[in-house]
PASEBA-1860 file (N, C-alpha, C; in nm, 3 decimals):
! residues 163
1> MSKKDHVS> 0.861/-2.107/-0.830/0.794/-2.069/-0.928/0.917/-2.046/-0.994 ~ 0.904/-2.072/-1.165/0.912/-2.072/-1.292/0.972/-1.924/-1.322 ~ 1.144/-1.872/-1.407/1.223/-1.810/-1.442/1.115/-1.675/-1.510 ~ 0.999/-1.754/-1.617/0.985/-1.674/-1.627/0.898/-1.656/-1.614 ~ 0.801/-1.706/-1.512/0.685/-1.622/-1.434/0.702/-1.531/-1.323 ~ 0.789/-1.509/-1.297/0.906/-1.377/-1.202/0.877/-1.300/-1.266 ~ 0.835/-1.166/-1.248/0.758/-1.033/-1.333/0.910/-0.944/-1.278 ~ 0.889/-0.890/-1.221/1.027/-0.814/-1.242/1.088/-0.748/-1.094
9> ETPATQML> 1.222/-0.766/-1.003/1.290/-0.725/-0.905/1.255/-0.556/-0.886 ~ 1.229/-0.572/-0.770/1.176/-0.396/-0.735/1.206/-0.371/-0.600 ~ 1.186/-0.236/-0.556/1.300/-0.257/-0.438/1.202/-0.308/-0.309 ~ 1.099/-0.366/-0.387/0.934/-0.385/-0.254/0.967/-0.571/-0.263 ~ 1.025/-0.649/-0.377/1.031/-0.731/-0.368/1.158/-0.799/-0.290 ~ 1.257/-0.741/-0.338/1.391/-0.753/-0.288/1.417/-0.745/-0.143 ~ 1.318/-0.605/-0.056/1.322/-0.649/0.075/1.238/-0.800/0.180 ~ 1.180/-0.743/0.100/0.990/-0.897/0.096/1.178/-1.032/0.125
17> KIAGVVFT> 1.201/-1.079/0.026/1.291/-1.139/-0.006/1.414/-1.166/0.072 ~ 1.428/-1.014/0.115/1.572/-1.035/0.214/1.493/-1.102/0.399 ~ 1.394/-1.015/0.371/1.310/-1.030/0.527/1.265/-1.177/0.545 ~ 1.245/-1.280/0.426/1.197/-1.395/0.307/1.063/-1.400/0.403 ~ 0.969/-1.334/0.331/0.804/-1.323/0.324/0.814/-1.421/0.195 ~ 0.734/-1.469/0.257/0.644/-1.570/0.112/0.549/-1.526/0.065 ~ 0.518/-1.426/-0.047/0.473/-1.378/-0.138/0.400/-1.467/-0.287 ~ 0.253/-1.450/-0.336/0.324/-1.453/-0.474/0.298/-1.380/-0.556
25> EHPYEYLE> 0.294/-1.348/-0.688/0.304/-1.248/-0.780/0.159/-1.228/-0.852 ~ 0.112/-1.115/-0.867/0.012/-1.086/-0.940/0.040/-0.986/-1.062 ~ 0.050/-1.010/-1.201/0.075/-0.873/-1.237/-0.075/-0.881/-1.362 ~ -0.154/-0.783/-1.387/-0.165/-0.747/-1.444/-0.205/-0.593/-1.542 ~ -0.278/-0.558/-1.643/-0.248/-0.480/-1.710/-0.338/-0.353/-1.670 ~ -0.195/-0.323/-1.637/-0.197/-0.163/-1.519/-0.332/-0.055/-1.665 ~ -0.431/0.013/-1.557/-0.542/0.121/-1.630/-0.527/0.234/-1.608 ~ -0.426/0.339/-1.625/-0.449/0.456/-1.540/-0.563/0.502/-1.522
33> HGGAQHSA> -0.490/0.587/-1.395/-0.654/0.622/-1.272/-0.768/0.475/-1.231 ~ -0.729/0.375/-1.296/-0.803/0.265/-1.251/-0.830/0.187/-1.083 ~ -0.737/0.232/-1.051/-0.716/0.200/-0.879/-0.745/0.016/-0.830 ~ -0.736/0.067/-0.725/-0.728/-0.074/-0.630/-0.899/-0.140/-0.685 ~ -0.962/-0.081/-0.755/-1.088/-0.158/-0.816/-1.103/-0.204/-0.928 ~ -1.007/-0.158/-1.013/-0.947/-0.214/-1.158/-0.924/-0.348/-1.080 ~ -0.724/-0.352/-1.025/-0.686/-0.463/-1.032/-0.759/-0.555/-0.960 ~ -0.858/-0.505/-0.894/-0.940/-0.669/-0.826/-1.027/-0.737/-0.896
41> EVLGFDPF> -1.067/-0.641/-0.962/-1.180/-0.668/-1.096/-1.085/-0.788/-1.191 ~ -0.988/-0.747/-1.273/-0.928/-0.857/-1.372/-0.786/-0.910/-1.333 ~ -0.813/-0.937/-1.107/-0.758/-1.014/-1.097/-0.840/-1.112/-1.021 ~ -1.010/-1.073/-1.029/-1.035/-1.183/-0.983/-1.111/-1.163/-0.786 ~ -1.065/-1.074/-0.713/-0.970/-1.010/-0.578/-1.090/-0.948/-0.554 ~ -1.103/-1.047/-0.495/-1.239/-0.886/-0.374/-1.169/-0.700/-0.347 ~ -1.198/-0.648/-0.363/-1.156/-0.446/-0.334/-1.139/-0.519/-0.182 ~ -1.195/-0.511/-0.130/-1.159/-0.514/0.006/-1.068/-0.565/0.099
49> TVVKTLVM> -0.984/-0.641/-0.014/-0.853/-0.776/0.009/-0.729/-0.709/-0.020 ~ -0.791/-0.641/-0.148/-0.565/-0.480/-0.232/-0.628/-0.399/-0.142 ~ -0.520/-0.389/-0.108/-0.476/-0.301/0.009/-0.427/-0.175/-0.112 ~ -0.442/-0.008/-0.140/-0.392/0.010/-0.185/-0.290/0.159/-0.056 ~ -0.190/0.190/-0.150/-0.066/0.250/-0.056/-0.079/0.366/-0.035 ~ -0.149/0.520/0.025/-0.140/0.669/0.023/-0.031/0.720/0.047 ~ 0.003/0.773/-0.019/0.130/0.841/0.032/0.061/0.994/0.104 ~ 0.055/0.988/0.212/-0.018/1.202/0.294/0.051/1.181/0.335
57> QDQDAKPL> 0.072/1.379/0.409/0.172/1.440/0.460/0.041/1.506/0.602 ~ 0.125/1.583/0.720/0.021/1.614/0.829/0.066/1.696/0.737 ~ 0.005/1.831/0.919/0.028/1.975/0.894/0.154/2.007/0.863 ~ 0.246/1.957/0.866/0.459/1.956/0.846/0.499/1.914/0.752 ~ 0.379/1.895/0.651/0.456/1.823/0.547/0.579/1.756/0.582 ~ 0.497/1.651/0.687/0.579/1.511/0.713/0.516/1.427/0.682 ~ 0.581/1.321/0.552/0.517/1.182/0.479/0.466/1.082/0.582 ~ 0.345/1.043/0.532/0.304/0.896/0.589/0.206/0.826/0.496
65> LVLMHGNR> 0.279/0.692/0.531/0.181/0.577/0.428/0.104/0.529/0.497 ~ -0.029/0.557/0.438/-0.211/0.505/0.496/-0.216/0.387/0.407 ~ -0.178/0.300/0.435/-0.323/0.122/0.371/-0.464/0.112/0.357 ~ -0.481/0.136/0.304/-0.629/0.098/0.338/-0.697/-0.012/0.237 ~ -0.757/-0.020/0.256/-0.889/-0.183/0.099/-0.974/-0.111/0.042 ~ -0.898/-0.165/-0.094/-0.878/-0.088/-0.213/-1.061/-0.014/-0.253 ~ -1.154/-0.063/-0.165/-1.319/0.022/-0.220/-1.344/0.078/-0.088 ~ -1.283/0.092/-0.008/-1.297/0.254/0.104/-1.152/0.357/0.054
73> KVSTKNLA> -1.240/0.487/0.124/-1.195/0.539/0.122/-1.094/0.628/0.288 ~ -1.035/0.731/0.335/-0.957/0.770/0.429/-0.991/0.880/0.502 ~ -1.050/0.864/0.561/-1.130/0.971/0.666/-0.971/1.019/0.708 ~ -0.918/1.178/0.667/-0.788/1.268/0.727/-0.815/1.340/0.838 ~ -0.997/1.329/0.881/-0.956/1.359/0.995/-1.027/1.289/1.156 ~ -1.049/1.168/1.126/-0.987/1.074/1.175/-0.860/1.028/1.217 ~ -0.802/1.008/1.124/-0.645/0.952/1.058/-0.584/1.083/1.099 ~ -0.586/1.214/1.195/-0.533/1.270/1.202/-0.520/1.314/1.414
81> RQIGAKSV> -0.716/1.243/1.406/-0.701/1.273/1.549/-0.662/1.116/1.621 ~ -0.629/1.029/1.524/-0.576/0.908/1.604/-0.392/0.872/1.631 ~ -0.347/0.968/1.541/-0.169/0.995/1.541/-0.148/1.104/1.568 ~ -0.239/1.190/1.624/-0.242/1.321/1.694/-0.157/1.430/1.622 ~ -0.191/1.440/1.473/-0.119/1.548/1.430/-0.272/1.619/1.388 ~ -0.237/1.743/1.347/-0.355/1.869/1.324/-0.432/1.834/1.168 ~ -0.393/1.785/1.090/-0.391/1.732/0.944/-0.369/1.706/0.872 ~ -0.415/1.604/0.830/-0.331/1.472/0.776/-0.393/1.530/0.581
89> EPCKPEIA> -0.352/1.500/0.479/-0.418/1.501/0.336/-0.321/1.476/0.284 ~ -0.335/1.395/0.155/-0.277/1.351/0.041/-0.187/1.368/0.024 ~ -0.019/1.392/-0.062/0.065/1.430/-0.100/0.005/1.451/-0.286 ~ 0.064/1.571/-0.320/0.071/1.606/-0.481/0.102/1.446/-0.505 ~ 0.121/1.418/-0.640/0.201/1.303/-0.695/0.300/1.312/-0.749 ~ 0.342/1.441/-0.815/0.522/1.393/-0.828/0.592/1.420/-0.677 ~ 0.491/1.482/-0.512/0.551/1.474/-0.398/0.568/1.315/-0.361 ~ 0.521/1.296/-0.354/0.410/1.142/-0.338/0.522/1.040/-0.380
97> NRHSGYLV> 0.544/1.037/-0.529/0.669/0.999/-0.594/0.791/0.985/-0.517 ~ 0.819/1.125/-0.510/0.968/1.166/-0.408/1.012/1.082/-0.300 ~ 0.912/1.116/-0.238/0.859/1.032/-0.136/0.929/0.878/-0.109 ~ 0.845/0.804/-0.204/0.870/0.667/-0.168/0.934/0.593/-0.318 ~ 0.989/0.669/-0.403/1.063/0.629/-0.444/0.990/0.553/-0.617 ~ 0.887/0.536/-0.586/0.769/0.472/-0.651/0.684/0.543/-0.751 ~ 0.645/0.497/-0.846/0.536/0.602/-0.928/0.412/0.627/-0.881 ~ 0.339/0.730/-0.830/0.196/0.664/-0.826/0.168/0.650/-0.934
105> GGTSPFGT> 0.075/0.469/-0.907/0.003/0.355/-0.880/0.040/0.243/-0.936 ~ 0.231/0.257/-0.860/0.287/0.163/-0.856/0.332/0.163/-0.680 ~ 0.282/0.247/-0.614/0.337/0.264/-0.457/0.330/0.177/-0.346 ~ 0.413/0.085/-0.352/0.424/-0.014/-0.280/0.472/0.075/-0.072 ~ 0.481/-0.053/0.029/0.493/0.027/0.106/0.629/-0.015/0.177 ~ 0.650/-0.128/0.117/0.806/-0.144/0.157/0.873/-0.130/0.005 ~ 1.034/-0.119/0.062/1.152/-0.006/0.015/1.136/0.075/-0.003 ~ 1.092/0.129/0.061/1.047/0.291/0.013/1.168/0.417/0.000
113> RKAMPVYI> 1.166/0.512/-0.072/1.345/0.555/-0.044/1.320/0.648/0.064 ~ 1.234/0.691/0.122/1.242/0.732/0.224/1.190/0.679/0.324 ~ 1.231/0.594/0.489/1.185/0.591/0.580/1.000/0.637/0.672 ~ 0.908/0.624/0.603/0.785/0.708/0.643/0.724/0.594/0.737 ~ 0.581/0.671/0.848/0.535/0.646/1.001/0.424/0.551/0.847 ~ 0.382/0.439/0.924/0.289/0.364/0.832/0.202/0.320/0.885 ~ 0.074/0.365/0.846/-0.066/0.340/0.912/-0.191/0.236/0.876 ~ -0.243/0.116/0.930/-0.313/0.033/0.816/-0.422/0.016/0.892
121> EESILALP> -0.477/0.048/0.828/-0.651/0.046/0.868/-0.678/-0.049/0.927 ~ -0.754/-0.115/1.049/-0.749/-0.225/1.165/-0.793/-0.319/1.065 ~ -0.947/-0.353/1.005/-1.013/-0.458/0.966/-0.942/-0.514/0.837 ~ -0.778/-0.468/0.769/-0.683/-0.523/0.690/-0.608/-0.618/0.723 ~ -0.564/-0.581/0.927/-0.502/-0.731/1.010/-0.578/-0.852/1.007 ~ -0.739/-0.830/1.002/-0.833/-0.956/0.992/-0.830/-1.036/0.875 ~ -0.777/-0.973/0.800/-0.804/-1.053/0.643/-0.685/-1.135/0.658 ~ -0.679/-1.290/0.607/-0.583/-1.369/0.606/-0.512/-1.389/0.515
129> KIAINGGR> -0.492/-1.268/0.418/-0.369/-1.279/0.311/-0.461/-1.119/0.264 ~ -0.370/-1.005/0.155/-0.390/-0.907/0.151/-0.282/-0.907/-0.035 ~ -0.397/-0.869/-0.099/-0.289/-0.824/-0.263/-0.307/-0.646/-0.232 ~ -0.153/-0.634/-0.208/-0.053/-0.507/-0.174/0.036/-0.475/-0.324 ~ 0.027/-0.342/-0.337/0.144/-0.272/-0.465/0.298/-0.360/-0.429 ~ 0.359/-0.444/-0.553/0.468/-0.469/-0.547/0.585/-0.430/-0.595 ~ 0.522/-0.287/-0.582/0.649/-0.165/-0.665/0.672/-0.101/-0.809 ~ 0.579/-0.152/-0.850/0.613/-0.172/-0.994/0.406/-0.068/-1.063
137> RGYLVGLS> 0.386/-0.040/-1.129/0.240/0.010/-1.202/0.180/-0.144/-1.250 ~ 0.053/-0.229/-1.198/0.031/-0.366/-1.271/0.115/-0.473/-1.170 ~ 0.087/-0.436/-1.074/0.132/-0.590/-1.014/0.202/-0.566/-0.917 ~ 0.123/-0.656/-0.843/0.057/-0.724/-0.678/0.099/-0.811/-0.675 ~ 0.126/-0.787/-0.482/0.198/-0.953/-0.438/0.130/-0.952/-0.317 ~ 0.097/-1.066/-0.305/-0.056/-1.137/-0.200/0.037/-1.173/-0.064 ~ 0.047/-1.090/0.037/0.094/-1.185/0.124/0.010/-1.146/0.272 ~ 0.056/-1.225/0.353/0.019/-1.192/0.512/-0.049/-0.992/0.553
145> PQVCVELL> -0.113/-0.995/0.629/-0.131/-0.835/0.636/-0.024/-0.829/0.733 ~ -0.011/-0.944/0.834/0.087/-0.872/0.980/0.182/-0.899/0.924 ~ 0.255/-0.876/0.756/0.372/-0.894/0.721/0.402/-0.705/0.732 ~ 0.336/-0.623/0.735/0.266/-0.468/0.758/0.333/-0.430/0.867 ~ 0.282/-0.490/0.976/0.309/-0.458/1.088/0.473/-0.569/1.179 ~ 0.503/-0.653/1.082/0.627/-0.694/1.163/0.759/-0.615/1.060 ~ 0.731/-0.614/0.922/0.843/-0.504/0.848/0.866/-0.411/0.838 ~ 0.725/-0.361/0.814/0.701/-0.204/0.839/0.697/-0.113/0.982
153> GAKSVSCA> 0.596/-0.196/1.077/0.576/-0.126/1.265/0.464/-0.101/1.153 ~ 0.376/-0.085/1.067/0.225/-0.028/1.070/0.165/-0.074/1.189 ~ 0.121/0.087/1.223/0.066/0.120/1.361/-0.097/0.055/1.344 ~ -0.208/0.028/1.344/-0.351/0.016/1.298/-0.442/0.119/1.352 ~ -0.480/0.161/1.274/-0.617/0.267/1.285/-0.722/0.265/1.270 ~ -0.791/0.319/1.300/-0.975/0.340/1.223/-1.003/0.432/1.164 ~ -0.980/0.423/0.971/-1.045/0.520/0.949/-1.071/0.564/0.869 ~ -1.120/0.439/0.787/-1.155/0.403/0.654/-1.367/0.447/0.674
161> LVD> -1.355/0.523/0.530/-1.530/0.532/0.461/-1.567/0.461/0.367 ~ -1.665/0.437/0.383/-1.704/0.325/0.257/-1.742/0.463/0.144 ~ -1.652/0.396/0.072/-1.702/0.462/-0.095/-1.920/0.526/-0.094
END
Protein backbone atom coordinates (compact mmCIF):
# COMPACT_ATOMS: atom_id res chain seq x y z
CA MET A 1 0.00 0.00 0.00
CA SER A 2 1.49 3.34 -0.98
CA LYS A 3 1.75 6.23 1.46
CA LYS A 4 -0.95 8.29 -0.26
CA ASP A 5 -3.51 5.45 0.05
CA HIS A 6 -3.01 5.32 3.78
CA VAL A 7 -5.90 7.06 5.48
CA SER A 8 -4.70 7.89 8.94
CA GLU A 9 -3.07 6.42 11.94
CA THR A 10 -5.59 5.79 14.74
CA PRO A 11 -5.15 4.01 18.07
CA ALA A 12 -6.94 1.09 16.36
CA THR A 13 -4.58 0.84 13.38
CA GLN A 14 -1.57 1.28 15.67
CA MET A 15 -2.74 -1.64 17.81
CA LEU A 16 -3.33 -3.81 14.72
CA LYS A 17 0.09 -2.96 13.26
CA ILE A 18 1.92 -3.65 16.52
CA ALA A 19 0.15 -7.03 16.68
CA GLY A 20 1.19 -7.73 13.09
CA VAL A 21 -2.40 -8.01 11.86
CA VAL A 22 -2.92 -7.82 8.10
CA PHE A 23 -5.86 -5.56 7.30
CA THR A 24 -7.29 -3.62 4.37
CA GLU A 25 -8.42 0.01 4.60
CA HIS A 26 -11.81 1.21 3.39
CA PRO A 27 -12.43 4.96 3.68
CA TYR A 28 -15.91 6.20 2.78
CA GLU A 29 -18.02 9.33 3.02
CA TYR A 30 -19.35 9.34 6.59
CA LEU A 31 -23.06 9.99 6.99
CA GLU A 32 -24.44 11.10 10.37
CA HIS A 33 -26.68 8.25 11.65
CA GLY A 34 -25.97 6.31 8.44
CA GLY A 35 -24.58 3.43 10.44
CA ALA A 36 -23.20 0.17 9.14
CA GLN A 37 -25.94 -0.06 6.50
CA HIS A 38 -24.68 3.16 4.87
CA SER A 39 -21.01 2.16 4.89
CA ALA A 40 -21.90 -1.28 3.49
CA GLU A 41 -23.90 0.36 0.71
CA VAL A 42 -21.25 2.87 -0.39
CA LEU A 43 -18.41 0.33 -0.13
CA GLY A 44 -20.40 -2.43 -1.84
CA PHE A 45 -20.19 -4.78 1.16
CA ASP A 46 -22.87 -7.10 2.50
CA PRO A 47 -24.20 -5.35 5.68
CA PHE A 48 -24.02 -8.77 7.39
CA THR A 49 -20.19 -8.60 7.08
CA VAL A 50 -19.92 -4.99 8.28
CA VAL A 51 -19.57 -5.19 12.04
CA LYS A 52 -20.64 -2.36 14.31
CA THR A 53 -19.00 -1.72 17.68
CA LEU A 54 -21.57 -0.85 20.33
CA VAL A 55 -20.63 0.58 23.71
CA MET A 56 -23.07 -0.70 26.30
CA GLN A 57 -23.18 -0.92 30.07
CA ASP A 58 -24.51 -3.31 32.69
CA GLN A 59 -26.71 -2.52 35.70
CA ASP A 60 -23.63 -1.22 37.58
CA ALA A 61 -22.76 1.14 34.69
CA LYS A 62 -19.71 -1.01 33.86
CA PRO A 63 -18.95 -0.56 30.15
CA LEU A 64 -18.69 -3.40 27.64
CA LEU A 65 -18.37 -3.66 23.88
CA VAL A 66 -20.68 -5.66 21.65
CA LEU A 67 -19.68 -6.49 18.08
CA MET A 68 -22.77 -7.03 15.97
CA HIS A 69 -23.65 -7.51 12.29
CA GLY A 70 -24.43 -4.16 10.64
CA ASN A 71 -27.95 -5.31 9.78
CA ARG A 72 -28.83 -6.81 13.17
CA LYS A 73 -29.83 -5.37 16.54
CA VAL A 74 -28.75 -6.60 19.95
CA SER A 75 -31.23 -8.34 22.21
CA THR A 76 -30.06 -6.74 25.46
CA LYS A 77 -32.14 -9.25 27.42
CA ASN A 78 -30.40 -12.25 25.80
CA LEU A 79 -27.02 -10.56 26.12
CA ALA A 80 -27.50 -9.80 29.84
CA ARG A 81 -28.54 -13.40 30.48
CA GLN A 82 -25.50 -14.81 28.65
CA ILE A 83 -22.96 -12.59 30.40
CA GLY A 84 -24.53 -12.96 33.84
CA ALA A 85 -25.70 -9.36 34.15
CA LYS A 86 -29.07 -8.20 35.46
CA SER A 87 -29.46 -5.79 32.58
CA VAL A 88 -27.55 -4.28 29.67
CA GLU A 89 -28.31 -1.03 27.87
CA PRO A 90 -26.57 1.16 25.31
CA CYS A 91 -24.43 3.95 26.75
CA LYS A 92 -25.36 7.55 25.98
CA PRO A 93 -23.09 8.85 23.19
CA GLU A 94 -21.04 11.15 25.43
CA ILE A 95 -20.43 8.30 27.91
CA ALA A 96 -19.59 5.89 25.08
CA ASN A 97 -17.08 8.44 23.72
CA ARG A 98 -15.48 8.74 27.15
CA HIS A 99 -15.13 4.97 27.62
CA SER A 100 -13.82 4.21 24.14
CA GLY A 101 -11.83 7.35 23.38
CA TYR A 102 -13.57 7.42 19.99
CA LEU A 103 -16.53 9.41 18.69
CA VAL A 104 -19.75 7.43 18.26
CA GLY A 105 -19.86 6.52 14.58
CA GLY A 106 -16.11 5.99 14.64
CA THR A 107 -15.85 3.52 17.53
CA SER A 108 -13.39 0.70 17.01
CA PRO A 109 -13.02 -2.19 19.45
CA PHE A 110 -9.24 -1.90 18.94
CA GLY A 111 -7.16 0.63 20.84
CA THR A 112 -9.92 1.83 23.18
CA ARG A 113 -9.04 4.28 25.93
CA LYS A 114 -10.40 1.92 28.58
CA ALA A 115 -10.04 -1.88 28.54
CA MET A 116 -13.57 -3.31 28.40
CA PRO A 117 -14.91 -6.83 28.01
CA VAL A 118 -15.77 -7.52 24.37
CA TYR A 119 -18.63 -9.74 23.22
CA ILE A 120 -18.99 -10.82 19.61
CA GLU A 121 -22.10 -12.24 17.97
CA GLU A 122 -21.14 -15.89 17.32
CA SER A 123 -22.22 -15.89 13.65
CA ILE A 124 -19.63 -13.15 12.95
CA LEU A 125 -16.88 -15.63 13.79
CA ALA A 126 -18.06 -17.88 10.94
CA LEU A 127 -17.37 -15.15 8.36
CA PRO A 128 -14.07 -15.32 6.42
CA LYS A 129 -13.59 -11.55 6.64
CA ILE A 130 -15.33 -8.61 8.27
CA ALA A 131 -15.21 -4.85 7.89
CA ILE A 132 -15.08 -3.06 11.24
CA ASN A 133 -14.44 0.52 12.27
CA GLY A 134 -10.81 1.56 12.13
CA GLY A 135 -11.10 4.26 14.77
CA ARG A 136 -12.45 7.16 12.76
CA ARG A 137 -15.81 8.10 11.23
CA GLY A 138 -15.83 7.08 7.58
CA TYR A 139 -13.08 4.49 7.92
CA LEU A 140 -13.43 0.70 8.06
CA VAL A 141 -10.72 -1.94 8.18
CA GLY A 142 -11.13 -5.39 6.69
CA LEU A 143 -9.75 -8.32 8.66
CA SER A 144 -10.43 -11.82 9.92
CA PRO A 145 -13.04 -11.91 12.72
CA GLN A 146 -10.67 -14.21 14.63
CA VAL A 147 -8.52 -11.11 15.28
CA CYS A 148 -11.26 -9.90 17.66
CA VAL A 149 -10.86 -13.07 19.71
CA GLU A 150 -7.07 -13.18 19.56
CA LEU A 151 -6.42 -9.48 20.21
CA LEU A 152 -9.42 -8.49 22.35
CA GLY A 153 -10.33 -11.76 24.02
CA ALA A 154 -13.83 -11.32 22.56
CA LYS A 155 -16.30 -13.85 23.93
CA SER A 156 -18.89 -15.28 21.61
CA VAL A 157 -22.56 -14.62 22.43
CA SER A 158 -25.82 -15.20 20.61
CA CYS A 159 -27.97 -12.08 20.95
CA ALA A 160 -28.78 -10.91 17.43
CA LEU A 161 -32.26 -9.68 16.50
CA VAL A 162 -33.11 -9.40 12.82
CA ASP A 163 -34.12 -5.84 11.93
